[in-house]
C-alpha positions in Angstrom: 5.2 316.0 18.4 7.3 318.7 20.2 10.2 320.1 18.2 12.8 318.6 20.6 11.3 315.2 20.1 11.3 315.6 16.3 15.0 316.2 16.2 16.0 313.9 19.0 17.0 316.6 21.5 15.0 314.9 24.2 16.9 312.3 26.2 16.3 308.6 25.6 14.1 306.3 27.6 14.8 302.6 28.2 11.9 301.6 25.9 13.5 303.5 23.0 16.8 301.7 23.4 15.6 298.2 22.5 12.2 299.1 21.0 10.5 296.0 19.5 13.8 294.2 19.0 12.4 290.8 18.6 9.9 292.0 16.0 12.4 294.2 14.2 15.4 291.9 14.0 14.6 288.6 15.8 15.5 285.4 14.1 14.7 282.3 16.0 17.7 280.7 17.7 18.3 277.4 19.5 19.1 278.9 22.9 17.8 281.6 25.1 19.3 285.0 24.0 18.5 288.4 25.5 16.7 290.6 23.0 19.5 293.1 23.1 22.1 290.5 22.0 20.0 289.5 19.1 19.2 293.1 18.1 22.9 294.0 17.9 24.0 290.8 16.3 21.4 291.1 13.6 22.1 294.8 13.0 25.8 294.4 13.0 25.7 291.5 10.5 22.9 292.5 8.2 22.3 296.3 8.7 18.8 297.5 7.8 17.7 298.8 4.4 15.7 302.0 4.8 13.9 304.1 2.1 15.3 307.3 0.6 12.5 309.7 1.4 13.9 313.2 0.6 15.8 314.6 -2.4 18.2 317.6 -3.1 15.8 319.4 -5.3 13.3 319.7 -2.4 16.0 322.0 -0.8 16.9 324.0 -3.9 19.8 321.9 -5.1 20.1 320.6 -8.7 21.4 317.1 -8.7 22.3 314.1 -10.8 21.4 310.5 -10.0 24.6 308.5 -10.1 25.5 304.8 -10.0 28.9 303.2 -9.9 30.6 300.0 -8.7 32.2 299.4 -5.4 35.8 298.1 -5.5 34.4 294.5 -5.5 31.6 295.3 -8.1 28.6 295.9 -5.9 26.3 298.5 -7.6 26.0 301.7 -5.6 23.5 304.5 -6.1 23.8 308.1 -5.1 23.6 311.8 -6.0 26.1 314.2 -7.5 25.2 317.7 -6.4 27.3 320.2 -8.5 28.6 323.5 -7.4 30.6 326.2 -9.1 34.0 325.4 -7.6 36.9 322.9 -7.8 36.2 321.5 -4.3 34.5 318.1 -3.9 33.3 316.4 -0.7 32.6 312.7 -0.8 30.1 311.9 2.0 29.4 308.5 3.7 26.4 307.7 5.9 25.8 305.7 9.1 24.1 302.4 9.6 21.1 302.0 9.2 20.7 305.3 7.4 21.2 306.0 3.7 22.3 309.1 1.8 19.1 311.0 2.8 19.1 310.1 6.5 16.9 307.8 8.6 13.1 307.6 8.5 12.7 307.3 12.3 9.4 309.2 12.3 7.5 306.4 10.6 6.9 302.7 11.2 8.7 300.3 11.6 11.8 302.5 12.0 10.2 304.6 14.8 10.8 301.7 17.1 14.5 302.3 16.9 17.0 305.0 17.9 14.5 307.3 19.6 11.6 307.5 17.1 12.6 310.7 15.2 13.8 311.5 11.7 17.4 312.1 10.7 17.5 314.3 7.7 20.9 315.0 6.1 19.6 317.4 3.4 19.8 320.6 5.4 23.4 319.7 6.2 24.1 319.0 2.5 22.5 322.4 1.7 24.9 324.2 4.0 27.9 322.5 2.4 26.6 323.2 -1.1 25.8 326.8 -0.4 29.4 327.1 0.9 30.4 326.1 -2.6 31.2 322.4 -2.3 30.4 319.8 -5.0 29.0 316.7 -3.3 29.0 313.0 -4.0 26.9 311.1 -1.5 25.6 307.6 -2.0 24.1 304.5 -0.3 26.5 301.9 0.9 26.0 298.3 0.1 22.8 296.7 1.6 21.5 300.2 2.4 19.1 302.6 0.6 18.9 301.8 -3.1 22.3 300.2 -3.5 22.9 296.6 -4.3 23.3 293.6 -2.1 26.9 292.9 -1.3 28.9 290.2 0.5 25.9 288.0 0.6 23.9 290.7 2.4 26.4 290.7 5.3 27.6 293.8 7.0 30.9 294.4 8.8 30.4 297.9 10.1 33.2 299.0 7.9 35.1 295.8 7.3 33.2 295.2 4.0 31.8 298.7 3.4 35.4 300.0 3.1 35.3 298.7 -0.5 32.4 301.1 -1.2 34.4 304.1 0.0 37.2 303.1 -2.5 34.6 302.7 -5.2 33.3 306.3 -4.6 36.9 307.6 -4.7 37.5 305.8 -8.0 34.2 307.1 -9.4 35.1 310.7 -8.6 38.5 310.2 -10.4 36.7 308.7 -13.4 34.4 311.6 -14.1 35.8 314.4 -16.4 34.0 317.1 -14.3 35.4 315.8 -10.9 38.6 314.1 -11.8 40.8 317.1 -11.0 38.9 318.5 -8.1 40.4 319.0 -4.7 38.8 316.4 -2.4 37.7 316.2 1.2 35.9 313.2 2.8 33.1 313.5 5.4 32.0 310.2 6.9 29.6 309.3 9.7 29.6 306.3 12.1 29.7 303.2 9.8 30.9 305.5 7.0 33.7 306.7 9.2 34.7 303.2 10.2 34.7 302.3 6.5 36.7 305.3 5.5 39.4 304.7 8.2 39.7 301.1 7.3 39.8 301.9 3.5 42.6 304.4 4.0 44.6 301.7 5.9 44.1 299.0 3.2 44.3 301.1 0.1 46.3 304.2 1.0 47.1 305.1 -2.7 43.4 305.8 -3.3 43.5 308.6 -0.7 46.8 310.4 -1.4 45.0 313.4 -2.9 42.5 313.8 -0.1 43.1 317.1 1.7 41.0 316.7 4.9 38.8 314.2 6.7 35.8 314.8 9.0 34.6 311.8 11.0 31.3 312.2 12.9 30.4 309.5 15.5 33.0 306.8 14.5 31.9 303.6 16.1 34.1 300.9 17.7 31.6 298.0 17.8 32.3 296.7 21.3 32.0 300.2 22.7 28.4 300.5 21.5 27.4 297.2 22.9 28.9 297.6 26.3 27.5 301.1 26.7 24.0 299.9 25.8 24.3 297.0 28.3 25.3 299.5 31.0 22.3 301.6 30.1 20.1 298.6 30.5 21.8 297.4 33.8 23.3 294.4 32.2 26.8 293.1 32.5 28.7 295.0 29.8 31.5 292.4 29.2 29.2 289.4 29.3 26.8 291.0 26.9 29.6 292.0 24.5 30.9 288.4 24.5 27.4 287.0 23.8 26.9 289.5 21.0 30.3 288.6 19.6 29.5 284.9 19.7 26.2 285.5 17.9 27.8 287.7 15.3 30.3 284.9 14.7 27.5 282.4 14.2 25.9 284.7 11.7 28.9 286.0 9.7 32.2 284.6 10.9 33.3 288.0 12.2 34.1 288.8 15.9 32.9 291.9 17.6 36.4 293.1 18.3 37.2 293.1 14.6 34.4 295.6 14.0 36.4 298.8 15.0 38.3 301.5 13.2 40.7 302.1 16.1 43.6 299.8 15.0 43.5 301.3 11.5 43.5 305.0 12.5 47.3 305.4 12.4 47.0 305.3 8.6 45.0 308.5 8.6 47.7 311.2 8.1 45.8 314.1 6.7 44.1 316.8 8.7 41.2 315.2 10.6 38.3 316.3 12.8 36.4 313.9 14.9 33.1 315.0 16.4 30.9 313.3 18.9 27.8 314.0 20.9 29.2 314.4 24.4 26.3 312.8 26.3 25.7 310.0 23.8 24.8 307.0 26.1 26.1 304.6 23.4 29.8 305.7 23.7 32.7 305.5 26.1 34.7 308.7 26.2 37.8 306.6 26.8 37.3 304.6 23.7 36.6 307.7 21.6 39.8 309.3 22.9 41.8 306.2 22.1 40.6 306.4 18.5 41.5 310.0 18.4 44.9 309.4 19.8 45.6 306.6 17.3 45.1 309.0 14.3 48.3 309.2 12.4 48.2 313.0 12.0 49.2 315.7 14.4 46.8 318.1 12.7 43.6 316.8 14.4 40.8 318.1 16.5 38.2 316.5 18.7 34.8 318.4 19.0 32.4 317.4 21.7 28.8 318.4 20.8 26.4 319.5 23.6 22.9 318.1 23.4 20.7 315.2 24.4 22.0 311.7 25.1 20.4 310.3 22.0 23.1 309.3 19.4 20.9 309.9 16.4 20.1 313.5 17.5 23.8 314.1 16.7 23.2 313.3 13.1 20.8 316.3 12.9 23.3 318.7 14.5 25.2 320.0 11.5 22.0 320.7 9.7 21.2 323.3 12.4 24.8 324.3 13.3 27.0 324.0 10.2 29.8 326.3 11.2 32.2 323.7 12.6 31.7 321.3 9.6 31.9 323.9 6.9 34.7 325.7 8.7 36.9 322.6 8.9 36.9 322.1 5.2 37.2 325.8 4.4 40.3 325.9 6.6 42.0 323.0 5.0 40.7 323.2 1.4 40.2 327.0 1.1 36.9 328.7 0.7 35.0 326.9 -2.0 33.0 329.9 -3.1 36.0 332.0 -3.7 
């Protein structure tokens, strides 16, 4: 496979959008439903548990296996990667990734999101080499963490409890309790963090900076995918919403961080792959505008149109990510 295909830099094809949706997600239903509707409804309400395939020591980083409870008691598993500083980053992953990334280079996951691997370890290595301690973990129903909320997902509405659990865990450890803290969250992890800040602001008073990569208003993703497939965006979104309601009791329009963003009042960077066919620029700018801080930046990443390729970006180009935290937390390596 060519290097661009391995990292997702090659643009998406129609076949890679839906993949084998029926085989991957399809539960039988009593009425005719477009495969795209069922794919999104199943993903949004159940996520997808993928294996943790790579580990920090493979990249020269010593680490500790950690486990701790979410705010509602769901057991979460992760890594603590120590560094010689008083700076700590708590890192949250996208759906259907885990703390390592996404095994899109192997079956059955190669039928989804472009067919290439997402690997967060190079990105973690850059942050660690810059002197940051790291806590990163699998959110509920992902990776090796426990089943939570009956196995349901909320793209942040339930996973926000996991973010609070990670904050409380960091405060409970003697070696991290007094560290300066930044939060780096991607996609579902970004949604979860924004919602958590709004619901439990006291848990985040000590956070010095946020970095949100690919935050994900749910309707935006569905409508953009429908447009890519030459379907009616609004009709498709309503069908997805109805199916989500049947499966979980949530509505699609609830699955968005935008109404909560005003609660984020610390320095915040949002980054987004500019040509990502799964987004609406207007929706992303609305989220950015809703942030409750004047100290904010929006970074548009050049590259292919495949969303998941953006998750490999900072592993190859760490300057913006490391620089944001250095600017607002001081250089962690002295």
